C-alpha positions, 0 to 999 in steps of 0.5 A: 363828624358832620351828619348824614355822611352815609344817608340812605345807605344799607350796610351789613356789619358782622361781629356787631354785638359788642366792642369794635363792631357795635361802635361801627354800627352806631357810628354808621347809623349816626350818619344816616345808614340803615345798619344790618348788625349781625352777630352769632350771639344775637337771638332774634331779629330786632331793631334798636333805638339810635341817636342818629337818623339811621337804623340798626337792625340786629340779626343772628349770623354765623359768618362761617355758615354759607347757608346763613349768609344766603338767608341773610342776602335773601332777607336784605334783597327782599327788604331793601333791594340792595347793599351799599356797604359790607364791614367784615368785622367779625373775628376771634383770637387764639393765643398759642405759639407756633409749636403749641397751636393745635390743628382744630384751633388753627382751622377755627381761626381761618374759618372765622377770620378768613372764610367769614369775610370771603362768604360775606363778599360772595353773598353781598356782592350780587346786591351791590352796585357801583359806589358800594364799599367793602371794609375788612377789619384786619390787624397789625398782626396782618402786617407784622410777624405776631406771636399769635400764630393762628390769628396772625396767619388768618389775618394775613389771609384776610388781608390778601382776600381784600386785596384780591377783592379790590382788583376783581370788584373794581371793574364793577365799581365796588371798592375794597379796603382794609383797616389794621387796628392796633391794640384797641381796648375791647372785650377781645383783648380783655383777657390778654396778659397784662404784660402784653397790654403794657408792652403795646403801650410802651412800644407805641410811638404815641404812648397811648392805646386805641379806643373803638371810635378810632376805628369806627370813624374810619369805617364811616369814611370808607363806606361813605362817598368821600372815599370814592377813589380809595380802593385796595388801601391798607390803613393802620389805626395803631398810633404808629405801632406797626411803623417799626422793625418788628414785634419781638418785644411783644413775644418776649414780654409774654413768653413763659419758659414752660410750653405747658403753661403756654398751652394753658394760656391759650384762650378764645375771645370773639371780637 
């Protein structure tokens, strides 16, 4: 990428402690942005050294807490005056099937994956001016009937939220787009069954799995002015995986005959 594509922009990135979110923060900073990198795991505010012309400032944020979002907005307003971009990256997955998922897990998925982006948009939009950009990280599970029911449904909700944002915020000159990653090698999928990883690899038309930079480079483009006429778009970064009839083979690859075993296999993994 050429340098300076987001020079001078202030961008908030959620779920930025590791994996995809960290890659997005560094890619934006390398192109000149000041990145407010947030994550629930950060202990205190701290600025990182970066190889680019921009900055990365780590801040603790629970995306499900409206009070925390309001405090972050106040801090950003005081220090920078405005926000040019918001990347709704924070997310979590829970691998339980339709008949096994428990209500508490279902509701937690929606709080993180759908309510979090809503609160972010509500908090940051008042600090945005024409030309600002909102990027929501969805999933191929948001465009396919994936077997991880709570994760899938919550990502479909985030997809709808982004679509509404593109319509309602468009007259303000604010763009909203969604990226749908496929299987990306991150800590979020590190504890997935090996059968699931292999099934994704086998089914992928390109025959490869994704890495974090595949998503991060697209985030830079969507935050930059290069994408000034792109809004309401949904872009799959999945090697063509979602361009198929369905994902039943993934469900079959990890299915067990024991409902109890399925329940025990359900795990949490923040992105």
